[in-house]
N, C-alpha and C positions, 0 to 999 in steps of 0.2 A: 175199826173194830170188826172182828170177824162175826161170822153168823153164829156159831157155837156160843161165844161169848154174850151175845146179844139174847140168845134164848136162854142161857142160863139166868140172865139178870131177870127177863120177864117171867120165867117159872119160878125163880126165887122170890120175887115181888109178890106174885100171886100166893105162893105157900105162905109167906109171911102174914098176908091179909087174912088167909083161912085159919092160921094158927092163933088169931087173935081171940083170946077166951070169951066164951059165950057167943060173940058176934059171928065168928067164923062157923061155929056149930050151928047157929041159927040159920045162917045162909045156907048151909049144906042141907040141914033138914027141911027148910023151907022148899028147896029146889029138888026135893026127893033124890039126894045123893047125886045130883047131875053134876056139880062142880068136881066129884071125884072121879068120874068118867071123863070128863074133860081134860082133867089133869093127866089122867093115865095116857091119854092119847097125846098130850103135849109133851110129857116127860119121854115117850117113845119117840117122838119127832126130834127132840133135843137128843136123845141117846144116839140116834142114827146120823145126825149131823156131826156130832162129836166123834164117832168112829170113822166117819168119812174124813174128817179134817185132822184126824190123828190128836185130838185132844182128851182131857180127863174126861171120864164119865161117870165118876162116882156118884155125884149128885144126882145125876138122872136116873141111875140104878135105885137110889135110895127114894127118889120120888115115885118111882113106880111102885115100891114096896109100900109107902106111904099111902098113895092111892087105894090099895087093897085094904091096908090096915085102918084107914081113915074112917071105916063103917064104926069102928069102937069108940065111943065118945071122947074120953079123956085120953086114951092112948092115941087117937087120931090127931087131937090137938098138939099133944108133946112131939109126934112124929113131924107134923106140919112145921113146927118151930125149927127142929132140928135139921130138916130138909132144907129150909130157907136158909139157915145159917150156912150149911155145907155149900149149897149151889151160889149164893152170894159171895162167899168167901173165895170159892173156885173161880168165879168170874173176876174177882178181883186181882186175884193171882196172875191172870193173863194166860198166854199162851206158853204151851209145854216147850217149844221150841226156843232154842236159844236167841237172844234178842240180836246178836250180831251174825246172824248166819248168812246174810247177803255180803258180808265184807270179804274182799278178796284177801287171801293169805299170799303175801309176794314170796314168802320164805319156801312155800310149797309149789309155787309155779302155777297156781291157778287161782 
């Protein structure tokens, strides 16, 4: 498992937890919106890792937007759920690279 996939699973799991109706909102409010700031930084780190490893990064961009819009109560909850689905689906899809990139093609001579 590569690093970008691991970070997508981690951020997707946290987003899913924060998207739980009333519980996620209560945690965010009780922490004075600290989890949104933490998630912004975590999504930024995931975005950088995805760019370096040439992987899909749409979930990380959506996560950054969610961290900003998450201050609005019900909109934030919906965005957390959507972001979690996108990140976890993206992590499940795996690498952008072909599965058999390492196979030598004898017809091409290399």
